[in-house]
N, C-alpha and C positions, 0 to 999 in steps of 0.2 A: 495214458492218453485215452481219450474217449473214442468210441467206435465211429462217431461221425467224423472226427478228425482223421482217423485211419482211412475212411472212405474217400475223403478229399485227397489225401496223400496218394492213394492208389489210383484215383482218377487222374491226377497230375502225371504220375508215372506212365499211365496208359497213353495219355495224350502226347507225352514226350516220345514214347516209343512209336506212335503213329507218325509223328513228324520225322523221326529217324528213318522209318520205312520209305517215306517220300524222298528224303535226301539220298538214301542209298540207291533208290531206283533212278533218280536223276543222274547220279554219278555213273551208274551202269550204262545209261543211255549216252552220256557224253563224258567219257573219262578223260582226265588230264594226261594220263600215262597209260600206255598199252599194257604195262606190267600188272595192272589191277586184275586183269582177267575176269573170272567169274566171282571173285571175292565180294564185290558189292551186292550181288544177288543173294549170296549166302548170308551176309549181314542183314539184308532186308528181310529175309525169311526168319532169321533169329529174332529180329526186332518185332516182326509180326506176331510171333509166338509169345513174346514178352508182353506185347500190347494186349493180346487176348487174355493172358494170365492175370495181368494187373486189372483188366476190366472185370473179370470174374471175381477177383479178390475185393474190388470196390463194391460190387453188388453184394457179396457175402457180408462185408462189414456194414453196409447200409441196412441189410436185413437184421443183422445182430443188434444194431443200434435201435431199430424199431421195436424189437422184442424187449429191450431193457427199459423203454420209456414207460413209466407207471400210468 
């Protein structure tokens, strides 16, 4: 796969992770069941870490693609 394609894939994964952060925050604010406890906040934190990691991977792949263009 070309590096530009990897950059797009990582950007998509980053945006999906950002969306999941918002979802888990909303579930933490208004849970359906009290048994959820603090779990949605932990999931939101994990998703935020993944969003940052995928964002950095996307930037790395984009820089790599620019270096390979003749």
